[in-house]
C-alpha atoms as one frame of an Amber mdcrd trajectory, in Angstrom:
protein
  73.563 -43.542 -24.108  71.909 -46.805 -24.996  72.692 -48.275 -21.574  71.176
 -45.271 -19.797  68.038 -45.479 -21.927  67.651 -49.190 -21.233  68.134 -48.602
 -17.512  65.542 -45.821 -17.458  63.091 -47.911 -19.448  63.593 -50.824 -17.107
  62.908 -48.718 -14.043  59.816 -47.233 -15.682  58.507 -50.700 -16.509  59.225
 -51.876 -12.960  57.398 -48.873 -11.506  54.395 -49.587 -13.718  54.239 -53.218
 -12.593  54.462 -52.154  -8.944  51.651 -49.604  -9.400  49.438 -52.160 -11.136
  50.012 -54.710  -8.404  49.255 -52.143  -5.694  46.014 -51.222  -7.424  44.892
 -54.847  -7.586  45.716 -55.445  -3.917  43.931 -52.245  -2.889  40.775 -53.203
  -4.786  40.737 -56.622  -3.115  41.064 -55.077   0.332  38.358 -52.443  -0.163
  35.816 -54.530  -2.167  32.519 -55.121  -0.356  29.747 -57.486  -1.367  26.293
 -56.003  -1.919  24.077 -56.960   1.057  21.216 -59.330   0.302  18.788 -56.957
   2.017  19.254 -53.216   1.661  18.620 -50.872   4.551  18.011 -51.541   8.225
  14.978 -52.997   9.915  13.486 -50.733  12.570  11.833 -52.633  15.389   8.200
 -51.794  16.015   7.579 -50.220  12.596   5.262 -52.112  10.275   5.437 -52.036
   6.498   3.095 -49.642   4.713  -0.158 -51.335   3.797   0.254 -54.046   6.444
  -2.393 -55.307   8.774  -1.369 -52.995  11.572  -3.706 -50.178  10.507  -6.945
 -49.662  12.361  -9.995 -51.163  10.653 -12.587 -48.691   9.410 -16.351 -48.823
   9.871 -18.127 -51.953   8.678 -20.187 -52.019   5.494 -23.394 -52.127   7.565
 -22.368 -48.993   9.435 -21.446 -47.186   6.225 -24.703 -48.174   4.501 -26.763
 -47.055   7.479 -25.452 -43.514   7.007 -24.932 -43.624   3.234 -25.640 -40.528
   1.170 -27.709 -41.317  -1.938 -26.966 -37.909  -3.481 -23.247 -38.473  -3.020
 -23.670 -41.907  -4.569 -25.276 -40.353  -7.648 -22.202 -38.155  -8.058 -19.929
 -41.198  -7.831 -22.112 -42.968 -10.384 -21.141 -40.249 -12.874 -17.996 -42.337
 -13.437 -20.208 -45.155 -14.746 -22.542 -43.401 -17.176 -20.209 -43.836 -20.134
 -20.933 -47.588 -19.993 -24.217 -47.957 -18.075 -27.731 -46.583 -18.037 -29.785
 -46.801 -14.849 -33.259 -45.597 -15.815 -36.100 -48.102 -15.962 -36.206 -49.674
 -19.422 -32.886 -48.091 -20.367 -30.864 -49.700 -23.127 -27.764 -51.757 -22.507
 -24.528 -50.156 -23.581 -20.967 -51.311 -23.135 -22.299 -52.547 -19.802 -25.816
 -53.608 -18.820 -28.604 -51.322 -17.681 -28.429 -51.201 -13.871 -32.034 -50.475
 -12.923 -33.194 -52.717 -10.046 -29.838 -54.503  -9.895 -29.576 -54.817  -6.102
 -30.990 -58.202  -5.099 -30.990 -59.478  -8.687 -29.151 -62.602  -9.817 -25.522
 -62.013 -10.792 -25.037 -62.082 -14.589 -28.733 -62.710 -15.194 -31.470 -60.852
 -17.042 -30.694 -57.376 -18.328 -32.447 -57.952 -21.653 -30.045 -60.646 -22.747
 -26.836 -58.718 -22.080 -23.763 -60.853 -22.934 -22.130 -61.266 -19.533 -18.636
 -62.726 -19.310 -18.230 -66.379 -18.367 -16.125 -65.245 -15.398 -19.060 -63.317
 -13.923 -21.513 -66.120 -14.691 -19.363 -68.532 -12.690 -19.642 -66.353  -9.560
 -23.367 -67.031  -9.218 -25.550 -65.872  -6.350 -27.279 -62.516  -6.120 -26.153
 -58.921  -5.961 -26.238 -58.498  -2.200 -24.806 -55.404  -0.567 -21.674 -57.375
   0.293 -21.267 -58.720  -3.243 -21.659 -55.248  -4.717 -19.097 -53.882  -2.269
 -16.549 -56.512  -3.336 -17.348 -55.957  -7.025 -17.027 -52.192  -6.803 -13.767
 -52.459  -4.865 -12.179 -54.638  -7.555 -14.198 -56.085 -10.430 -11.321 -58.321
 -11.507 -10.762 -59.458  -7.943 -14.438 -60.380  -7.673 -14.605 -62.127 -11.066
 -11.178 -62.737 -12.556 -11.559 -62.513 -16.313 -14.467 -60.081 -16.344 -14.852
 -57.843 -19.378 -15.337 -54.803 -17.172 -12.208 -52.637 -17.388 -13.054 -50.335
 -14.455 -10.304 -50.549 -11.809 -12.636 -50.103  -8.834 -13.417 -47.672  -6.021
 -10.837 -47.640  -3.258 -12.836 -45.611  -0.689 -15.362 -47.664   1.327 -17.528
 -44.553   1.766 -17.799 -44.095  -2.009 -18.797 -47.723  -2.443 -21.459 -47.485
   0.275 -22.887 -44.303  -1.232 -23.109 -45.722  -4.746 -24.682 -48.952  -3.438
 -27.325 -46.859  -1.667 -27.924 -44.955  -4.907 -28.207 -48.173  -6.940 -30.588
 -49.570  -4.352 -32.802 -46.499  -4.701 -33.122 -47.126  -8.436 -35.843 -49.765
  -8.516 -34.661 -52.167  -5.793 -35.416 -50.306  -2.559 -34.242 -53.081  -0.248
 -34.025 -52.119   3.431 -30.551 -50.937   4.336 -28.897 -52.645   7.325 -28.634
 -51.005  10.705 -25.250 -49.829  11.892 -23.245 -52.374  13.854 -23.334 -51.809
  17.593 -20.134 -50.440  19.084 -18.475 -52.754  21.641 -19.422 -51.818  25.198
 -16.583 -50.348  27.227 -17.609 -52.378  30.261 -17.097 -55.678  28.433 -13.347
 -55.203  28.217 -13.059 -54.179  31.852 -15.240 -57.007  33.175 -12.698 -59.783
  32.690  -9.830 -58.088  34.635 -12.259 -57.109  37.388 -13.477 -60.678  37.740
  -9.884 -61.900  37.856  -9.027 -59.392  40.583 -12.035 -60.443  42.667 -11.019
 -64.093  42.383  -7.471 -63.286  43.491  -8.761 -61.316  46.490 -11.036 -64.192
  47.480  -8.131 -66.637  47.262  -5.929 -64.390  49.432  -8.721 -64.022  51.969
  -9.104 -67.796  52.159  -5.367 -68.313  52.686  -5.105 -65.819  55.549  -7.401
 -67.700  58.014  -5.752 -70.970  57.073  -2.304 -69.607  57.931  -3.613 -68.222
  61.238  -5.188 -71.557  62.137  -1.916 -73.368  61.447  -0.035 -70.912  63.699
  -2.544 -71.443  66.588  -2.266 -75.211  66.253   1.516 -75.003  66.398   1.389
 -72.812  69.556  -1.020 -75.229  71.278   1.232 -78.160  70.493   4.199 -76.362
  72.085
């Protein structure tokens, strides 16, 4: 009885060792390293947010058709921090009356501007306001203004037009002229004319060479 038990136990132990070894070998054969770059690259497809998108209208073009009333509605996002009436008090942010064309971080009844904005310098041009409204921290890293910015160029143009109408009244720029369709076609046409002229010049030369050869014979 004891011998049979020992034999059975031995076979069971042997079977367990074989199964464990097979499992280890199988895992080695089927193991795959994680690829350094997941997914597959598709030729001709650009990443989202890349430079492949078509550029929108310029700031000049947007300002030329800006809607002051729409800008006033956008400015509603700002009234918790700013006043815009003439002689209005400063709040969390400065009063914004007659800001367009004014020196950056200057005046405003002694408002305590951040050092980051003071370092920018210059004046509040349309372009400077557009950059500021798009990303205050991008325009003056370290500014105290917590507003994230306006992502839509149309909204920025409308609010700039509204700000300009509040005591500044600077002339808005004219829309940029669209590129003429004939300009792009002119270069290929000129190249084709040059090629035709060259071919026409070669043809008589070849004929003259043939006549000379016939005369010599």
